[in-house]
C-alpha positions, 0 to 999 in steps of 0.5 A, spaced: 048 485 054 054 480 054 054 476 061 060 480 063 057 486 063 050 483 066 055 480 072 058 487 073 051 491 072 048 486 077 054 487 082 053 494 082 046 494 083 047 489 089 052 494 092 047 499 092 043 495 096 038 491 091 038 484 093 034 482 087 040 483 083 044 478 087 038 473 085 039 475 078 047 474 079 047 467 081 045 463 075 050 467 071 056 466 076 054 459 079 058 455 074 064 459 075 063 459 082 063 451 082 069 451 077 073 455 082 071 450 088 073 444 084 080 447 083 081 448 090 078 441 092 083 438 086 089 440 091 085 437 097 086 429 099 082 424 096 075 423 099 075 430 102 068 431 106 067 437 102 064 437 095 065 443 089 057 444 090 058 444 097 064 449 097 061 453 092 054 454 096 058 456 102 062 461 099 055 464 096 052 464 103 058 468 105 058 472 099 051 474 101 054 478 107 058 482 103 053 487 099 057 493 101 064 491 098 065 496 092 065 491 086 069 492 080 067 487 075 066 480 075 074 478 075 074 482 082 068 478 084 071 471 083 077 473 086 073 475 092 069 468 092 076 464 091 079 468 097 072 466 101 073 459 099 080 458 101 078 461 108 072 455 108 077 450 106 082 453 112 077 453 117 075 446 115 082 443 115 083 446 122 076 443 125 079 436 122 086 437 125 083 439 132 079 432 131 085 428 129 093 430 129 098 428 125 098 424 118 104 423 113 102 426 106 105 429 100 108 435 100 105 441 097 107 443 090 106 451 089 106 449 081 103 453 076 096 450 075 096 452 068 102 448 066 101 442 071 096 438 070 095 435 077 097 438 084 098 433 089 093 433 095 094 437 101 092 434 108 089 439 113 096 440 116 099 442 110 093 447 108 094 450 115 101 451 114 100 454 107 095 459 110 100 461 115 105 462 110 101 466 106 099 470 112 106 472 113 107 473 106 102 478 106 105 482 112 111 483 108 109 483 101 101 484 100 101 484 093 105 477 092 101 474 097 095 476 093 098 474 087 099 467 090 092 467 092 089 469 085 094 464 081 094 458 086 087 458 089 083 462 084 086 459 078 087 465 074 092 466 069 098 471 069 095 476 065 088 476 069 092 476 076 096 482 074 090 486 072 087 485 079 093 486 083 095 492 079 102 491 076 104 489 069 104 482 066 112 482 067 112 484 074 107 479 075 111 473 072 117 475 076 113 476 083 110 469 082 117 466 081 119 470 087 113 468 091 113 461 090 120 460 092 119 464 098 113 460 100 117 453 098 122 456 103 118 457 108 114 451 108 120 447 108 123 450 114 117 448 118 117 441 116 124 440 119 
């Protein structure tokens, strides 16, 4: 059975309460979890205290508590894992910010990860601002917020993200452009 099919089969078995399926799932998904973690951390400042392995491990531990999620397939699993990693980084940033206030850092760039080789780093305050803006966008336009999460944090391409949010690729491209502009505007309002 191809890995994609095995991952989906294990997810469905786990959903039905088979905890051993989760143990069999981990070796098939761990490398991709770590790669997603590395993409998340690539936008962080150098010297971040979390490393990709630690972020992937923490996400895995949190995923273990989600056995009742109706898993669709491996892409859905990785999208949820990416969202969890975002939450972990935001929680980590809030804890750091509570210890130390202020600091000048580069602006957040909401570029297309597949077209731009490197993203500027985000400090804790910027990550929290981005999280707030995404939450605000989610109340106004949940599909757009989800698309940003999948593309920016999850590293998914337009086609994969469009499939997960349930729209056409053309609509996803249009939504992505609008969401980026909306977020950049919202983030620039916060900095003035």
